[in-house]
C-alpha positions in Angstrom: -1.4 21.1 -31.5 -1.0 24.8 -32.0 -4.5 25.0 -33.4 -6.0 23.1 -30.5 -4.0 25.4 -28.1 -5.7 28.4 -29.6 -9.1 26.7 -29.4 -8.6 26.2 -25.7 -7.5 29.8 -25.2 -10.6 31.3 -26.8 -13.0 28.9 -25.1 -14.7 29.4 -21.7 -12.7 26.5 -20.3 -12.2 27.0 -16.5 -8.5 27.0 -15.6 -6.6 26.1 -12.5 -5.5 29.3 -10.6 -3.1 29.9 -7.7 -2.8 33.5 -6.6 -2.2 35.6 -9.7 -1.0 32.6 -11.7 -3.4 30.4 -13.8 -2.5 27.3 -15.9 -4.7 26.1 -18.7 -2.4 23.8 -20.6 1.1 22.8 -21.4 2.0 22.5 -25.1 4.8 20.2 -26.3 6.0 19.4 -29.8 3.5 16.6 -30.4 1.5 16.5 -27.2 -0.6 18.7 -24.9 -1.6 18.5 -21.2 -4.8 20.3 -20.3 -5.5 21.4 -16.7 -8.9 22.5 -15.5 -11.7 22.3 -13.0 -13.2 18.9 -12.6 -16.8 19.7 -13.5 -19.4 18.5 -16.1 -19.6 21.9 -17.7 -15.8 22.0 -18.1 -15.8 18.5 -19.6 -18.4 19.6 -22.1 -16.3 22.7 -23.0 -13.2 20.5 -23.5 -15.2 18.1 -25.6 -16.5 20.9 -27.8 -13.0 22.2 -28.3 -11.8 18.7 -29.3 -14.7 18.3 -31.7 -14.0 21.7 -33.4 -10.3 20.7 -33.7 -11.2 17.3 -35.2 -13.6 18.9 -37.7 -10.9 21.4 -39.0 -7.8 19.2 -38.8 -9.3 15.8 -39.7 -7.5 14.3 -36.6 -10.0 12.2 -34.7 -9.8 11.5 -30.9 -9.1 7.9 -30.0 -12.1 6.8 -27.9 -11.2 3.2 -27.4 -10.2 3.6 -23.7 -10.6 0.4 -21.8 -12.4 -1.3 -24.7 -9.1 -2.3 -26.2 -9.0 -5.5 -24.2 -12.4 -6.8 -25.1 -13.3 -5.7 -28.6 -11.9 -3.7 -31.5 -15.0 -1.7 -32.5 -15.7 1.6 -30.8 -19.4 1.6 -31.7 -20.2 -2.0 -31.0 -21.7 -3.0 -27.7 -20.5 -6.4 -26.5 -21.0 -8.5 -23.4 -18.1 -8.5 -20.9 -18.1 -11.5 -18.6 -15.0 -10.7 -16.6 -15.0 -7.4 -14.7 -12.3 -4.8 -15.1 -11.5 -5.1 -11.4 -10.8 -8.8 -11.8 -8.8 -8.2 -15.0 -6.5 -5.5 -13.3 -5.2 -7.8 -10.6 -1.9 -9.7 -10.5 -1.7 -13.0 -12.4 -1.1 -14.9 -9.2 -4.5 -13.6 -7.9 -6.4 -14.7 -11.0 -6.1 -11.5 -13.1 -4.2 -10.5 -16.2 -1.6 -8.5 -14.4 -2.6 -5.2 -15.8 -2.1 -2.6 -13.0 -5.0 -0.5 -11.8 -4.6 3.2 -11.3 -5.2 2.7 -7.5 -2.5 0.1 -7.3 0.0 2.3 -9.1 -0.9 5.2 -6.9 -0.5 3.1 -3.8 2.9 1.7 -4.9 4.1 5.2 -5.8 3.1 6.4 -2.3 5.0 3.6 -0.6 8.0 4.3 -2.9 7.9 7.9 -1.8 7.8 6.9 1.8 10.9 4.7 1.3 12.8 7.6 -0.1 11.5 10.0 2.5 12.9 7.9 5.3 16.0 6.5 3.8 17.5 9.3 1.6 18.3 12.9 2.2 16.3 15.0 -0.3 15.2 18.5 -0.4 11.5 17.5 -0.6 11.9 15.2 2.4 13.6 17.9 4.5 10.8 20.4 3.6 8.0 17.9 4.4 9.8 16.9 7.6 10.0 20.6 8.7 6.4 21.2 7.8 4.6 18.1 9.0 7.2 16.2 11.2 6.1 12.7 10.3 3.5 10.9 8.2 2.3 9.3 11.5 1.5 12.6 13.1 -2.2 13.6 13.2 -3.0 15.6 10.1 -3.3 19.3 10.2 -6.5 20.8 8.9 -4.7 22.6 6.1 -2.4 19.6 5.1 -2.1 19.2 1.4 -3.9 16.4 -0.5 -0.6 14.9 -1.3 0.5 14.7 2.3 -2.9 13.3 3.3 -2.4 10.5 0.8 1.1 9.8 2.0 -0.1 9.8 5.6 -2.9 7.3 4.7 -0.4 5.1 2.8 2.0 5.1 5.8 -0.8 3.9 8.1 -1.6 1.0 5.7 2.0 -0.2 5.5 3.0 0.4 9.1 3.1 -3.3 9.9 5.4 -3.9 6.9 8.0 -1.4 8.0 10.8 -1.8 10.5 12.3 1.4 11.9 15.9 1.5 13.0 17.8 4.1 15.1 21.3 4.8 13.8 24.1 6.8 15.3 24.6 9.0 12.2 22.0 11.6 11.2 18.8 9.8 12.3 16.0 12.0 11.1 13.1 10.0 12.6 10.6 12.0 14.5 11.2 11.5 18.3 7.5 11.6 19.1 5.5 10.4 16.0 7.5 7.7 14.1 7.1 4.1 15.4 10.8 3.5 16.1 10.4 2.4 19.7 9.9 -1.4 19.3 7.2 -0.8 16.7 5.5 1.9 18.7 5.6 5.7 18.6 6.5 7.5 21.8 3.1 9.3 21.4 1.4 6.0 21.6 3.1 5.1 24.9 3.0 8.4 26.7 1.7 12.0 26.5 5.1 13.3 25.7 4.1 16.2 23.5 7.1 18.3 24.7 9.1 16.2 22.2 6.9 17.2 19.3 9.4 19.0 17.2 12.5 16.9 18.0 14.2 14.3 16.0 15.9 11.2 17.3 19.4 12.3 16.4 19.1 15.2 18.9 19.0 12.6 21.7 22.1 10.7 20.5 25.6 11.6 21.4 28.7 9.5 20.6 26.6 6.6 19.6 24.6 6.5 22.9 21.3 7.9 24.2 21.7 11.3 25.8 18.8 12.6 28.0 20.7 15.0 30.2 17.9 17.5 30.2 15.1 14.9 30.2 15.9 12.8 33.3 12.3 12.9 34.5 10.8 11.7 31.2 8.5 8.7 32.0 9.6 6.4 29.1 13.4 7.0 29.6 14.2 3.4 30.5 12.1 2.0 27.7 13.7 4.2 25.1 17.3 3.5 26.2 16.7 -0.2 25.6 16.2 0.6 21.8 19.5 -0.3 20.2 21.5 2.3 18.3 23.1 0.9 15.2 26.5 2.1 14.1 27.2 3.6 10.7 24.9 5.0 8.0 22.0 2.6 7.6 18.5 2.8 6.3 16.1 4.2 8.8 13.4 1.9 7.5 13.5 -1.6 6.1 10.7 -3.7 4.5 9.8 -6.7 6.5 10.3 -9.9 4.4 12.5 -8.3 1.8 16.0 -7.0 2.2 15.9 -5.0 -1.1 12.3 -4.1 -1.9 11.4 -2.8 -5.4 8.4 -1.1 -6.9 6.8 -4.5 -7.5 7.0 -5.3 -3.8 5.0 -2.2 -3.0 2.6 -2.9 -5.9 1.9 -6.5 -4.7 1.3 -5.2 -1.1 -1.8 -3.5 -2.5 -3.3 -6.9 -3.4 -2.1 -8.7 -0.2 -5.7 -9.3 0.9 -6.5 -11.3 -2.2 -6.0 -15.1 -2.3 -3.5 -16.7 -4.6 -5.0 -19.0 -7.2 -3.1 -22.2 -7.6 -3.7 -22.5 -11.4 -1.9 -19.3 -12.5 1.4 -21.2 -12.9 -0.3 -23.5 -15.4 -1.6 -20.6 -17.5 1.3 -18.1 -17.2 4.4 -20.4 -17.4 7.7 -19.4 -19.0 6.8 -20.7 -22.4 3.3 -19.4 -22.5 1.7 -18.2 -25.8 -0.3 -15.1 -24.8 -3.2 -15.8 -27.1 -3.7 -19.4 -25.9 -3.3 -18.5 -22.2 -5.7 -15.6 -22.5 -8.5 -18.0 -23.6 -7.6 -20.5 -20.8 -7.8 -17.6 -18.4 -11.3 -16.7 -19.7 -12.3 -20.3 -19.4 -11.2 -20.6 -15.8 -13.2 -17.4 -14.9 -16.3 -18.4 -16.8 -15.6 -15.7 -19.3 -16.4 -17.7 -22.5 -19.9 -17.2 -24.0 -21.2 -20.7 -23.9 -25.0 -21.5 -23.9 -25.3 -21.8 -20.2 -23.5 -18.5 -19.4 -25.6 -16.6 -21.9 -28.8 -18.2 -20.6 -28.1 -16.7 -17.2 -28.2 -13.3 -18.9 -31.5 -14.1 -20.7 -29.7 -14.6 -24.0 -31.1 -17.8 -25.5 -29.1 -19.8 -28.1 -29.2 -23.5 -29.2 -28.1 -25.2 -26.0 -26.6 -28.3 -27.7 -22.8 -28.5 -27.9 -21.9 -28.0 -31.6 -18.8 -30.2 -31.2 -20.4 -33.5 -30.0 -24.0 -32.6 -30.9 -25.3 -34.6 -28.0 -25.1 -32.9 -24.6 -25.9 -29.4 -23.3 -23.1 -26.9 -23.9 -21.3 -25.4 -20.9 -17.7 -24.5 -20.1 -17.2 -27.6 -18.0 -18.6 -29.7 -20.8 -16.5 -28.1 -23.5 -13.3 -28.6 -21.5 -13.0 -31.6 -21.4 -16.1 -33.6 -20.7 -17.2 -33.4 -24.3 -16.5 -36.6 -26.2 -15.0 -34.5 -29.1 -12.7 -32.4 -27.0 -11.5 -35.2 -24.7 -10.7 -37.3 -27.8 -8.5 -34.4 -29.1 -6.6 -33.8 -25.9 -6.1 -37.5 -25.1 -4.8 -38.1 -28.6 -2.2 -35.4 -28.1 -1.2 -36.4 -24.6 -2.1 -40.1 -24.1 -1.4 -39.9 -20.4 -4.9 -38.5 -20.1 -6.5 -41.8 -21.1 -5.8 -42.9 -17.5 -8.9 -41.0 -16.4 -11.9 -43.2 -15.8 -14.3 -40.3 -16.4 -13.8 -37.3 -18.7 -11.9 -34.6 -16.6 -12.3 -30.9 -16.2 -9.7 -28.4 -17.4 -8.3 -27.9 -13.8 -8.2 -31.7 -13.3 -5.9 -32.0 -16.4 -3.6 -29.3 -15.0 -3.5 -30.8 -11.6 -2.8 -34.3 -13.0 0.3 -33.0 -14.9 1.4 -31.0 -11.9 1.3 -34.0 -9.6 3.0 -36.4 -12.0 6.4 -37.2 -10.5 7.6 -38.9 -13.6 7.6 -35.7 -15.7 10.5 -33.2 -15.6 9.6 -29.5 -15.2 10.2 -28.8 -18.9 7.9 -31.6 -19.8 5.2 -30.3 -17.5 5.5 -26.8 -19.0 5.1 -28.4 -22.4 2.0 -30.2 -21.3 0.6 -26.9 -20.0 1.3 -25.3 -23.3 -0.4 -28.1 -25.2 -3.5 -27.9 -23.0 -3.7 -24.1 -23.5 -3.2 -24.5 -27.2 -5.9 -27.1 -27.4 -8.4 -24.9 -25.5 -7.8 -22.1 -27.9 -8.2 -24.1 -31.1 -11.2 -26.1 -29.8 -12.9 -22.8 -28.9 -12.3 -21.6 -32.5 -13.7 -24.9 -33.8 -16.7 -24.5 -31.6 -17.4 -21.0 -33.0 -16.9 -22.1 -36.6 -19.4 -25.0 -36.1 -21.9 -22.8 -34.3 -21.9 -19.9 -36.8 -21.2 -21.6 -40.1 -22.4 -24.7 -41.9 -18.9 -26.3 -42.0 -18.0 -29.6 -40.5 -15.1 -30.5 -38.3 -13.8 -33.9 -37.1 -11.5 -34.8 -34.3 -8.6 -35.4 -36.8 -9.2 -31.9 -38.3 -8.8 -30.3 -34.8 -5.7 -32.4 -34.1 -4.0 -31.4 -37.3 -4.5 -27.7 -36.6 -3.2 -28.0 -33.0 -0.1 -30.0 -34.0 0.7 -27.4 -36.7 0.5 -24.7 -34.0 2.7 -26.7 -31.6 5.4 -27.2 -34.2 5.5 -23.5 -35.1 5.7 -22.4 -31.5 8.3 -24.9 -30.3 10.7 -25.4 -33.2 13.4 -23.3 -31.5 12.9 -24.5 -27.9 16.1 -25.8 -26.3 14.9 -29.3 -25.5 12.6 -29.8 -28.5 14.3 -33.1 -29.4 13.6 -34.5 -26.0 10.0 -33.4 -26.2 9.6 -35.1 -29.5 10.7 -38.3 -28.0 8.5 -37.9 -24.9 5.4 -36.7 -26.7 5.6 -38.0 -30.3 1.8 -37.6 -30.8 2.2 -33.8 -30.5 4.5 -33.7 -33.5 
């Protein structure tokens, strides 16, 4: 890192300056943070410095970035069927639960607001003295950070409940929405209260407006209850003790919840199996019909049954081969008059009142395991000359089930209820 630090120093890399102080990078024992102007020329300069460092040290820069999720080769170009935006959403909304940068930024903003209102901090006191409230119209010279906090406060205004306490209530008298969900500035042109806080109008636990008797909203304000004792000035509606995840999920509150996430991401899930089921439900597997939509033509015949056209719906589980496998493992599925889809299997198990919850989770696991190994069998048959029978698939799946479940608490009960899986 010392060598790279010297390379940055001698380059024409544009630094960040503030007055007479400029910062180019911070050097740690085994890490370095680089600060500079966000421009194409500066990026090229940094890339040149990195290349020179790599040539002399033999240490190459890791360029995998977001490709880590989809393929392991940096140079290879592969087809991604599920967008990164969809991937980086909560599992309950159909994603993988990987947080996006925007969601983390939003959650950190709400978390800062929570501390700003509910705890006495030096930063909070300084921002309160400078800007009064996040709900006050922004000054032209307001910092980018405060603009972000103000924007975040507007987005979560409906989720916050403001309370007036008798002890050290630092809410802005004019701008914070503490008056039955409204700010005084929304109800009246009371700009004479601009720099006041609520605590300045409270005396001995009661409202005190001795010098403001002509204020037009006096009666409405005095109806706002003053709570005794030190309490949080702000609470989160719907949660008595919100955490970072509460704020993170608020970012995705406009997305619909998918009902199938509990089938894929249950307590005893196997990540590899569930990931392939997730891809299946989002049309993320590269079957013949999906590739045809992108003008990639392959043999359209299903390599498993060798009779019908291949599609995700056909493979899971309207194909004679795949349905024979899953119905052999879980004989309950033989009750279907017609071959079902993957979601129909999940819904059938979910709605079966004779099964206990641990038995349902086991069935979800078996379905996910079956999808994974059948997809592997499909690829083997499509790209090699090998053969595969229904019994071959069943043997591989049973072996995987045994390995995964041997230490489950209720394994003996599961063996009795589902003997064909063992």
